[in-house]
C-alpha distance (Angstrom), angle and dihedral (degrees) to the residues before:
residue distance angle dihedral
X1 . . .
X2 3.84 . .
X3 3.80 90.0 .
X4 3.84 92.1 52.9
X5 3.81 92.0 46.6
X6 3.87 91.1 47.8
X7 3.77 90.7 50.3
X8 3.75 93.2 46.3
X9 3.80 90.1 50.4
X10 3.78 91.7 49.3
X11 3.72 92.4 50.5
X12 3.76 92.8 49.8
X13 3.83 90.9 50.0
X14 3.82 94.4 47.6
X15 3.77 91.1 49.2
X16 3.75 92.4 48.9
X17 3.85 90.6 51.4
X18 3.75 90.7 47.2
X19 3.79 92.9 50.2
X20 3.84 90.8 51.4
X21 3.79 91.9 50.2
X22 3.72 92.1 49.2
X23 3.90 91.9 46.1
X24 3.83 92.8 53.6
X25 3.79 112.8 106.3
X26 3.79 115.6 -121.0
X27 3.84 122.4 -142.9
X28 3.79 124.4 -154.5
X29 3.81 109.6 -153.9
X30 3.82 117.4 -148.5
X31 3.82 117.0 -163.1
X32 3.71 111.9 -140.8
X33 3.87 90.3 -158.3
X34 3.75 138.5 8.8
X35 3.80 97.7 -111.9
X36 3.88 124.7 137.1
X37 3.87 87.6 -117.1
X38 3.85 93.4 55.1
X39 3.80 91.5 47.2
X40 3.75 87.3 52.0
X41 3.81 93.2 52.3
X42 3.85 91.3 47.0
X43 3.87 90.3 52.1
X44 3.83 90.1 48.7
X45 3.79 91.6 49.7
X46 3.71 93.3 46.8
X47 3.77 91.9 51.3
X48 3.72 92.4 -120.8
X49 3.69 106.3 149.2
X50 3.73 97.9 174.5
X51 3.80 92.1 54.6
X52 3.83 91.6 43.2
X53 3.82 89.8 55.6
X54 3.81 91.0 48.8
X55 3.81 91.1 54.3
X56 3.84 92.1 46.5
X57 3.81 88.8 53.4
X58 3.76 87.3 54.6
X59 3.85 89.0 55.1
X60 3.79 88.3 56.8
X61 3.78 90.2 57.1
X62 3.81 93.5 45.4
X63 3.86 98.7 42.6
X64 3.77 103.5 27.7
X65 3.80 89.9 -135.1
X66 3.77 114.7 153.2
X67 3.82 94.0 -150.5
X68 3.78 102.3 47.2
X69 3.82 100.3 161.1
X70 3.81 91.9 53.3
X71 3.85 90.6 45.6
X72 3.85 92.5 49.7
X73 3.78 92.6 43.4
X74 3.79 92.1 53.6
X75 3.72 103.4 35.6
X76 3.87 107.4 32.4
X77 3.82 115.3 93.1
X78 3.85 119.1 -167.4
X79 3.70 112.0 -168.2
X80 3.84 92.3 -17.4
X81 3.76 97.2 -50.5
X82 3.76 134.6 89.2
X83 3.80 113.2 -86.8
X84 3.81 93.4 -111.8
X85 3.78 91.5 51.6
X86 3.73 88.7 46.9
X87 3.81 91.3 54.4
X88 3.86 91.8 47.4
X89 3.90 91.4 50.9
X90 3.76 90.3 57.5
X91 3.75 94.3 44.5
X92 3.89 94.2 -109.2
X93 3.83 90.7 148.7
X94 3.86 96.9 170.1
X95 3.79 96.7 52.6
X96 3.78 90.6 40.6
X97 3.74 92.7 55.6
X98 3.77 91.4 47.0
X99 3.81 95.1 49.2
X100 3.76 95.8 39.0
X101 3.79 90.9 63.6
X102 3.82 88.3 64.4
X103 3.80 96.6 37.5
X104 3.91 114.5 106.2
X105 3.81 113.9 -115.7
X106 3.82 91.1 -114.7
X107 3.88 89.7 53.9
X108 3.79 96.5 50.3
X109 3.79 121.8 101.7
X110 3.72 116.2 -114.3
X111 3.78 114.9 -100.7
X112 3.74 117.0 -111.6
X113 3.78 128.7 -175.3
X114 3.82 115.8 -150.9
X115 3.76 139.0 153.9
X116 3.80 120.8 -127.5
X117 3.72 128.2 -161.3
X118 3.84 99.8 -128.9
X119 3.83 92.2 -173.7
X120 3.74 90.3 68.2
X121 3.86 90.4 59.2
X122 3.68 98.6 54.1
X123 3.83 101.5 105.4
X124 3.76 98.8 30.7
X125 3.88 115.1 132.1
X126 3.81 122.3 -122.3
X127 3.78 113.3 -80.5
X128 3.85 118.4 -130.3
X129 3.77 112.7 -139.9
X130 3.89 118.3 -165.9
X131 3.79 111.6 -152.5
X132 3.73 123.7 -141.6
X133 3.75 118.1 -178.2
X134 3.78 132.8 -149.6
X135 3.76 129.3 172.6
X136 3.82 127.3 -145.3
X137 3.84 95.9 -140.9
């Protein structure tokens, strides 16, 4: 009886996880140019922390700044928002958490708590996001 209950609980848990993964909206980021700043925005939006760090290291070489993450977090705009806010908007939680540590308080987006109906998003198509970059230098 315990085996059956355990298997049933496992099956319910796995189906819930699979449903949540399927319900998550996917974004396709289209770079409007081939600049390092645009590549950094794409990496942030794709939640690719390894690629993001690689691009930030390249900023160090180009600018000679000794605190490149802080510099990028507080000067790079992706689609008219700071890069950490951009990552958060597109559910890139790993890159958002990484960048947000280096973002000045005045540049952080305000925290909002809200509840979403995830069942309503199940059949939505991927959203294409065109990335325009500006720097606050």
